[in-house]
Structures are given as structure tokens and as C-alpha cells.
N, C-alpha and C positions, 0 to 999 in steps of 0.2 A: 534412568541409571545414573547419569551424571549429576543430576540434581540431588539425588539421594546420597550419592557416594562423595560428592565433592562440594558443590555449592552450598547445600544445606547440612554438611556433615561439620558439626560443632567441635569434633574431637580433632579437626584440624585447625590451624591458626589461620588467620586472613593471609598473612604472609605465604602460607603454603598452599592455601586454595588458589590464589590467584595465578601462580605459575602452571598449577594442574589445569586450570580452566584455559588459560591461554595456549597451553600445549595441545588440549583436546580441539580447541577451535581450529588451531593451525593444521592439526592432522586432518580434520573434516575437510578444511579448504584445499589442502595440497597433498594430502596423503597418496593420491592415485597418480600423481605426476612423478615418474621414475627419477628424472635428472634434476629434482629439486631437493633431494635428501640433504645435500651439503650446502645449498644456497643460503646465503646468509641475509641478503636484502630482497626488497620487492622487485627490484631490477633484474636480479639473478633469476627470480622466479618467472618473470615476464619473458626473459630471454629463452628460457627452457621451454615455455609454451610456444612461443614464436617460432623457434625452431622447428617444432612439431607441425605448426600451421604452415611452414613453406611447402609441405608435401601435400596439402590439400588443395584441391581445384575449387573454382567457383560453385561447382555442382557439388553442393554438400550432401546430396543424397548418396554420393560414392563412399562417404566416411563409413568405416567399419565400426563394430560395436568396440573393437579395441580402443577406441578414442576415450572411452571412459577410464582407461588405464594410462593412456599417454597424454590426455589433456585434461583429465579431471572432471569432464562434462560429458553426458551421455549422447551419443550421436543423433538420437531422435530429437534432443533439445537443440543441438546445434542446427539440425535441419529446420526446425521450427521457429526460429528467432526471426522477429519482425516481419515485414512485408517487402520482399524482393531485395533484402540486404544481400551484399556481397561478402564474400568470405573475409575480407579485411575489415568491413564493418562489423561482422559478427565477432572477429577477434577483439576488437576494441571493446564491443558489448560485454563479451566473456571475460576479458581480464579486469574489467572493473568489478566483477563479482568476487575477485580474489582479494579485495581490500576491505578493510573493516568500516561499516557505516558508523557515521556521526550520530550523536544523540541531539534532538532538537526540542525546543519549546514552542508552545502556541501562546501568543499573547491574547488575553481575553479584554480587548480594549472597550467593550461595552460596560465593564465594569470600573475601570480606572484610566487615568490619562497615561498615556506612553511614558512621559518623563517622570512621572511618580513611581511607575513600575520599574523602570530601568535604574533609577536611583536605589530603589529597595534592592534590587537583585545585586548591585555593585556593594552596597552596604553588608549584605550577607555573604561576599566573598565569591559571588557566581561570576565566572570569566566567560564571556560569549561574544559573539559578534552577529550583526544583522546579516540577512540572506537576500541577495538580490532577486528579485521578481517574486518574492514571497513577503507579502507586507505584514504578516503577523508572526513570522517565524525569526527564531533566534537559535543559533547553533552554539552548543556548548563547546569551550575550548580545553576544558579539563573536567573530570568526572567529579561530581559532589553530590551528596545526599540531599537532591533538590526538594524532597518531600519536607525537610526540616526549615526551609525558607519561609519568610513571612509572605512572600508573593504567592507561594503554592497554598499555604494554609488558608489565604484569603480568596483563592480561586481566580487571582489574576492571572496564572499561568497554569498549562497543563503539558504534559509530555506527549508530543504527537510528531511523528516522523514528517519531514518536510515534503515528501511525495504525497503523503495523505492529505495535507494542507493544500497542496498545489491542486488536487482533485477539486476541492472545494472553491478554490480561485477561478477555476475554469467555468463554473455555474453562473448564469445571469439571473440572479435571485434579488437583486436591490429593490425591485418592486413587487415581489411575490408576497402574497399572503397566506397561501396555503402550500407547504413543502413536503414531500414525503421522503424519508430515508429508508429505502425499502429492505436493506439488509444490514440493519443498524448495529448489531453487536453491542458493545458497550457504549456506543454514542459519540465516539470521537468525531466524526464528521458532522453529526448533528450538533454538537456543541462548537465546532468551528464556524459553521453557518451563522451562528449569532452575531459574529462581527459583522456580517453583511446585511442580515434581514433587518427591515423595517420594524418599528415599534407595532405591536399588535399581530405580527404574523405568528402562525402556529406550524411547528415542525411534528410531523407524525412519524415517529421511530417505530419501525416495523421489524420483527424477527420471528423465526420459527422456534427459537429456544427461549422459552420463558426466563430461565435462570440467568440470562444476562442482564434482565432489567434490575435485578438487585444491585447489582455494580453500578448500572446506569443511574439508578436513584441516588446513590452515595456521591456520585460525581456530579450530578445536576445540583445536589444540595449544595456542595462545596463551590460550585461554579455559578450558583444563583440562576440557574436555568429554569425559569418557571413557564417557559412557552412550549414545552415539549410534552406531547402525549404518546404515550407508550402502547402498543398494539401487539399481541400474540397472535399469529396465524398457523394453522395446521399445515403441514407439508402436503397433505392430500387435498386441500381445498382447491376447487376449480376456479372460483371467483371470490377470493377473500375480500373482505372489507368493502362490499359493495357500495356502502355509503359514501365512499371517497371516489367511484367512478366518474371521471370527467369533472373531477372538482379541482384537482392540483395544478398550480401554476409550474411546479416543477418536481420531478421524481427522480431521485437518485438511486441507481440500481448499482450499488457496490457488491457485485455477485461473488460467491463463494468461487475460489480458483485455486489453482496449484500453488500459489504464491511465490512463482519462480522469479518474480521481481525483488523478493526479499532475501536473495542468497547472500547478501553481505552480512546480514545478521543471523541467517538460518542456513549455513552452507549444507546442513545435512538433508535438506529437501531434494537436492539433485539425485539422491539415492532412494527418495521415499516414492517416487512414482514412476510410472513407464508410459509408453505412448497410448496404451488403451485407457489409462486413467485420465489423460489429457482430454481424449476424445469424450469420456463421460462427463467430464467437467463442461465441455463445450455444449454438449446436448442439455445439461442442467441449465446453463447459463441462457441459453436461447429459450428455454421454457420459462424461466424467471422473468427475463425481460419481456416476453410477449404477455406474461400475466400482469406484470405492474405497469406496463404501458397504458393498460385500460383506466388507470387512475389520472391520467393527464387529460386536462380540459383542452378543447380546441384552441389553438394559439399558445399552448404551453409547451413544455420541454420535458424530454426524458433524456437522462445521462447514464450512460452505460461505463461502469469503470470496474478495473481489475488489476491487482499488482503482479501482472504478468507480462512478459514480453513476447510470449508465443502467438503465433499467428492463428492459431486454432481457436485461442480463448480471447482473442482481441478482433482483429479485422474481420475473420470469418463470421463471428457471432453477429457483429452490427451489420454487415452486409447482407447476410441472409435475412435479419430482420427488416431492413429496408426493402428488400425485394419483395417481401410477403406482407408489407404493411405500406402501400403507396400513400397513405394519409400522414406519413412522417416523412420529413426530409432532412438531410445531414445539414448540421449548422458549423459544427467545428470538429475536428478529429486530431488527437495528439497522442504520441507516445514518448513518454519521458524515459529515455534509456539509461541504464546503469552508469554510463561514462558521462552523462550530463548531470549527474547529481551526486552528492555525497550521501544521499539517504537511499530510499527504496525507489525502484523503477514503477511507474504506473502508466496505464492506458486508459484514456477517457474519449467517449464519442458523444456529443451533445446533439439531439435530434429533436427538431421542432415539428408539432402536430398542427397541420393546416386547420384554419379557422373555417 
């Protein structure tokens, strides 16, 4: 409705569309918090929410459903954040979601030298800064039509959130020859892997929706990604792609989830799901992880990732998997909380398969 009535409504000028869209996003972010109607700054909003948090105990299970009206976040979501997080920590995580996410670029340094790329962006008027601990990420400092730049047209850059890039950075794939992106969608993480993979390595991009591969092919052409093989698998298949079983050095399972780590960009998601939906996501994630872990060879690794900070979709999934699969051992586990980044929050757990 918003897209049709505002953002794609050409009867409105761009000057009119912008304030309408900003108002809608602010309403989605703050509309359920009663004391912020007159607030003018982010600090005012934060104080209104913190005043409410003072009434909450560390036992977040005691929060009533009224928290949706007073805090703007459903109580089941508050209760499910993180792993053994205190109410103060949850407050910090939640407050970060009321800010707007920054826009990030990924440098494709397998195509161009970094200094040439950065000089090209500056010539095209792109204002950016480097991101600590994200070697291929640039954060835009002002909005610009990035698709019109020379660097984008040549495939030297792509638009990708820093959290998504961070997931790929956690993978140990420098020496890998066979990598599987098990829930690839249009291939953002597959393309990001090319910055790290050695020459001759193959990425198998897998998805249950064949339609995503049309967009992936366009992106692959622009970014000169010739080492990606695309595979469609049916949702009802018990052992899909048997030819890959025990063959992959690394399998990334970027599983479907509630996307609750993306509330900075998609504030409406907090109204889209309930606790039962999260339980269903968790069951599906466990099934997908179990299914795709078959592709990992002895000595290889499987990485489970989701853009969520809910315990049911993160820690619970991988702990259940490790309990049921003693041939896998935890190598590293991280949750990038929303207050630790200006982008999306993500969880990743890398697990090694015994030789």
C-alpha cells in the first residue's frame, strides 16, 4: 500500500514523497509508544522508553502484552532476545532498533585495485567512510544514486548491508575449493565470498525458489562472477543434491527467519509475527541445517546464520543440532547485536565436522 500510494506514486513530486515516507517510517518505529508523540529528538524517544523500562524486572517473562503499546516491542520478543541477557542489555538492543540503518557498499576487490575503486567513487561524488573490522565494506555518508556510478556499472561495488558482509567474514574459506551457499536467494553472500576464495574454487548457490536465479544471473554478469553454479531444490526433497554429500569444504546455511535483526530498516516486522511464528521458524531452521549439513565433508565446516537476535532462532537451533550430531563441534559463535552496528543484526555459529 505504501509503495503504490507513496513511493511509486508519480502524481506526487519527490519533495512530497520524501516527507510522507519519512512520516510513515517514524510512525512504524514509534507509533505505539504513547509518550513520544511530542518528542522532537532521538534522545527524547529514548528517555520515554527508558522511563517505561524502569518498571520492568530482570525477569522479562513478567512483561504483559501491554508492552507493545508502551514500548513499541511485543513482550514475547523482549523475552526472547539474546541468551541470558539482562533487562539493561535488552534495553540497549531494543533502543538501537529505533534508529535508521546506514547504507553500505561491498568492494569487489577481485576485479579492481582498492585505490582505483575509491578514486572512482570520489570522482562520481560518492561520500563514504571505511568500516572497522569489515575489510570490504564502505558506509555511505549521504544518499546518492549509486547505480549511476562507474564503479557500480563495472561491477566493482555492490549494495550489501555490513551485517551480511560480516557473516561472510566469519567463514574460514581461504583454502576452500567447494563452498555451498545453501539458502542463497539472489546471491549477496555468494558474491561476497569471491573476495576471499582462491582461484578455481566453486560456489554452489542453492535455493528453493527458482525465480531468484534470474536476478542472480544479472548480478553475476555485472560482477563477473563466473565460478557460481546455481541449483534449484524442491522443498519436499529429503536428500537434495546427493552429488554434493560429503564434498563441501564449507556450507553456509543462511536460513529463512523472522528477520528481527533488520528492524532498523523494516520496523513493520515487529507487528508481522507472533511467538507461534517464531517457533515455526525455529523448527524449519533445524530441519534445513540438518539437511544441508550432509554436504559437509569430514574436516569441513557448516555455518548457520540468521538475521535475528531471538534465542529460539539462534542459540537454540545450533545447540539442538550439536546435541543430535556428535560428529560436529562448535568452532565459533557470535551474535552481532543492533547496538554494535549501524546495519543489521546477525547471528552465526560455525561448526566443524570431525575427520
